[in-house]
N, C-alpha and C positions, 0 to 999 in steps of 0.2 A: 581760347583762340578768338581773336577779333575778326569778325566777318565783315561788319559794316563800320565805316568811319562816317559819322554824321557831322557835317561841317556847317557852321553858321558864321556869317560875317555880321557884326553889329557895330553901330555907331556909338551906342551907349546901352549896354545890356541891362543895367540897373533900372532904367526908366522905360524899357520896352515891355511888351506883353509876355516876354519869354517865361518868367517865373510862374505866371498864371497858366500858360499853355502847358509847360512840362509837368505840372502837377497832375494833369489828366492824360499824359502820354501812357501808352502801354509800356510794360517793362521788357527790356531785352538785354540779357547779360552777355551776349556775344557782340555787342555794339559798344563803341566808344563815341563820345561826343567831344568835338573840337570846336571851341568858340574863340574867334579872334575878334577882339573888342578894341576899337580905336580910342575908347574912353576907359581902357583897362585900369582897374583899381583893386587893391587888396581887400577892400570891403566887399566888393562883388565876388571876389574869389572865396571869401569866407561864406557868403550866402550859398554858393554852389556846393560847398562841402556837405550840405544836408540832403543832397539829391541822390537817390539810390535807384534811379530808373535804368541806368546803363552800368556797364562794368567799370568804365573809366571816364573821367572828364579832364580835358586839358583846356585851360583858359589862359590866353596869352594876348599880348599886343601884336600888331602887325610887325613883321620882321625888320623893316627898314623904311627909311624915307628916301627913295631913290633919287629924287631931284631936289633934295633939301638945299643944296648949294647953288641952285639955278632958279632964282625967284620967278623969272618970267614963265617957267614951266610949273609953277605951283599948282598942284591938283586941288580940286574942290572936295574930294573925298578919297578914301582909300579902300573902297569896297572890294574891287577885284584884287588889289594887293593883299587884302585880308583873306580872300578865298584861296589865293595861291600860298599864303603863309600856312593855312590849314593843310594844304596838300603836302607841304614839307614835313609836317608832323604825323600825317596819317599812316596807320598801320593796316587797316582793313583792306581786303582785296577789292571791295566795292565802296564807292562814295555815295552817301545819301546827302543830297543838297537841299537844304531848307532855309527859310528865313526865320528871324528871331521872334516872329509872331504866330508861328504855325503850330496848331494842334494836330496831332496824328490820330487817325482812326484806330480803334482798339485792335483791329486785325492787320494793321499796317505791316508789321514785320513778317507775318505769315504770308501776306500777299507779295511782299518784296522778295522773299526767298523762292516762292513759286515762280515769280517773274524771272529772276536771274537763272534759275534752273532751266527755264524754257528758252530764254533769249540771250544768255551769255554776255558778250561784250557790247551788245547794242545799247544805245542810250535809251533809257526808259523814262517816260514823262508821266508824272502823276497828275491827278485832277484836284484842283483847289476850288473851294467856294470861299466867299469873303463876307465877313460881318460888315465891312465898310460899304458893301453894295446891297445890304439887307438880304443876303442869301442865307439859307439854312445850311447847317452842316450835314454832310453825308448824303447829299442829293446829287444825282447824275444830271447836272444842268446841261452838259454837252448834248446828251441824247434828247432831253426835253426840248432843246432848241434846234433839233434837226440835224445834228452832226453824227452821221452814221448810227442812227438810233437802234438798229438791230445788232450792233457789234460792241463787244467789250474792248477788244484790242484793235487799234487802227495804226497802220504804217504811216509814218510822218517823214516826208522828204522835202517839205516846204518851209521856208523861213517865215511864213505867215504864223507859224508856231514859235514858241520860245521854250527855253529850258531853265527854269528857276526852282523846280521842285521835282525830285525824282532820283534815279539811280544811274550811276555810271561806273565803268571800270577805272580804277585808280591807274592802272598801267596805261590805258589809252589817254587819260587826262594828262599824265606826265609826258607822254610822247608827243602831245601837241602843245606842251609847255603851259598848260592850264589856261586861265582866263587872260584875255588881252587887256593889259592895264591902261592902254590909251583911253578906254571907256570911263576911267575915273575922272575924265574931264567933265562929265555930266551924269545924267541919271537915266540913261537908256542905251539899248543897243547890245550890251554884253551878253544878254540871254539869247538873242538871235545869233550872235557871233559864235558862241560856244556850241550851239546846236549845229550850225552849218559846218564848222570845222570838224566836229566829232563825226558827223555823217560822212563827210568827204574822206576823213582819215580811215574810218572802218569800212567804207564802201558798202554800208548797210543803212537802210532807213532807220530812224528812231521808231520806237514803239510807244504808243499812247495807251496806257491802261487806265480805263475810267474808274476802276475799283481800287486803285492805289491812291488813297484819299487823304487829303489834309484840309484843314479849315483855318483861314486867316482871321485871327482875332482883330478887333478894331485897333488901328494904328495910324500914325501920321504918315502921309505920303508927300514925297517931294515932287514938285512940278516945275517945268520950265516952259516959257513961251517959245524960246529958241533952243533947240536941242543939238548942240555940236556933236554929241556922241552918235546921234543917228546919222549925221553926215559921214562920220568915220565908217559906219557900217555900209552905207551905200557905196562909198569909195572902195571898200575892202572886199565886198561880196563877190565882185567879178574875179578878183585874185583867188578867193577861196574856191570858187567854182573851177578855176584852172589848176587847183591843187595846193594852194597855200594853206597848210593846216597848222604850221608852227606860229605861236604867238611870240613876237620879237620883243620880249620884256627885258628889263635891265638884268634879270638873272635867268639862269638855266636851272629849272627846278630839279632836274636829275642830279646836277652837280651840288646844288645847295642841300639837297636831302643827305647826300653823303657827308657833308660837312656839319650840318646842324640838326639833323633829325633827332639823334639820341640826346643831345644837349637840350634841345627844346622840350622834349618829352620829360626829361628829368627835372628841368627847372620849373615847368608850368603845369605839371599834373597836380590837380587839386583833389581828385577822388580816384582811389586805386582799390 
């Protein structure tokens, strides 16, 4: 039985820190790994076949190019489209969202199971430290910096936080239609947007578990002087607070899952 679907969106998995990171992941045979790579290649698919950390690995390109015939709407990236493509294929009751440079702590899956037993459908945010920022792995920097230092679990209902690492209910993500793909115009905003819409949909604050830990290996970061996607969030947040939880994407994920889930899993499963 698949309990967790771990989803990763990558611009080019082959040159990311992913293969270094996963070599030190803990093993979990009740999890599947779904990687959507905009630089999808058969060579990378072959490299994945040697990984035995999870029960199953699905490696695929993003499902579609929604605005391919409308050049003036050409997106700069397909990150959120890739995350939504992963949701189409996912089989686990819970989604674990990580980036392609994340190392998971050796007790990650034990902590994850304890968290979902306690908190159910609530969004669960994990704590990451980063090699890019000269931080050490497995250090509770939030507490050291004065953020609720005496508490492991903290309720989060503010968009000062983001959600790019942690656990969510697949059912809840589908019912808000996943990530808002307008944020593919730039490099910011989607992690605040998904947090806000999920909280409003479930009517429950997210939970930050300082002991659900990952470590970001050194990687390239994208930066923009002007961030159009942040403007999207500022304009949208008032609507979200008033109850807009659905992402008005070119596709309805619930419908596309009925059409393509089985085909996608059959065509792109590389480890079974």
